C-alpha positions in Angstrom: 0.0 0.0 0.0 2.9 2.3 0.5 3.6 2.7 -3.2 -0.1 3.2 -4.3 0.4 6.8 -5.2 3.5 6.0 -7.3 1.5 3.3 -9.1 -1.4 5.6 -9.8 0.8 8.2 -11.2 2.5 5.7 -13.5 -0.8 4.2 -14.6 -2.2 7.6 -15.4 0.8 8.3 -17.6 0.1 5.0 -19.3 -3.5 5.9 -19.8 -2.6 9.2 -21.4 -0.1 7.5 -23.8 -2.5 4.7 -24.7 -5.3 7.2 -25.4 -3.0 9.4 -27.5 -2.0 6.3 -29.6 -5.6 5.1 -30.0 -5.3 2.1 -27.7 -8.6 2.7 -26.0 -9.1 -0.9 -24.7 -5.7 -0.7 -23.0 -6.5 2.7 -21.5 -9.8 1.3 -20.2 -8.2 -1.7 -18.7 -5.5 0.4 -17.0 -8.1 2.7 -15.6 -9.9 -0.4 -14.1 -6.6 -1.3 -12.3 -6.4 2.3 -11.0 -9.9 2.0 -9.6 -9.0 -1.3 -7.9 -6.0 0.3 -6.2 -8.1 3.3 -5.1 -10.8 1.0 -3.7 -8.3 -1.0 -1.8 -6.8 2.1 -0.3 -10.2 3.4 0.7 -11.1 0.1 2.3 -7.8 0.0 4.3 -8.3 3.6 5.4 -11.9 2.8 6.5 -10.6 -0.1 8.6 -8.0 2.1 10.2 -10.5 4.8 11.0 -12.9 2.2 12.5 -10.1 0.8 14.7 -9.1 4.3 15.8 -12.7 5.1 16.8 -12.9 1.8 18.8 -9.7 2.6 20.7 -10.8 6.1 21.4 -14.2 4.9 22.7 -12.5 2.4 24.9 -10.1 5.0 26.3 -12.9 7.4 27.1 -15.3 4.8 28.6 -16.0 5.1 32.3 -14.0 2.8 34.5 -15.9 -0.2 35.9 
């Protein structure tokens, strides 16, 4: 996950080149890969946010 931004930048360059050369199917397939990377990143971020909220709630809960 640490290199996702680098991958997205490289894939975007590839999409631009594929489109310029008329390789629309390759551009479309590359954009699909980009969406998968972005979705994985959002899912991981959501899990981290959820865990952070759980820990914060536990820390602020009244002592038993």
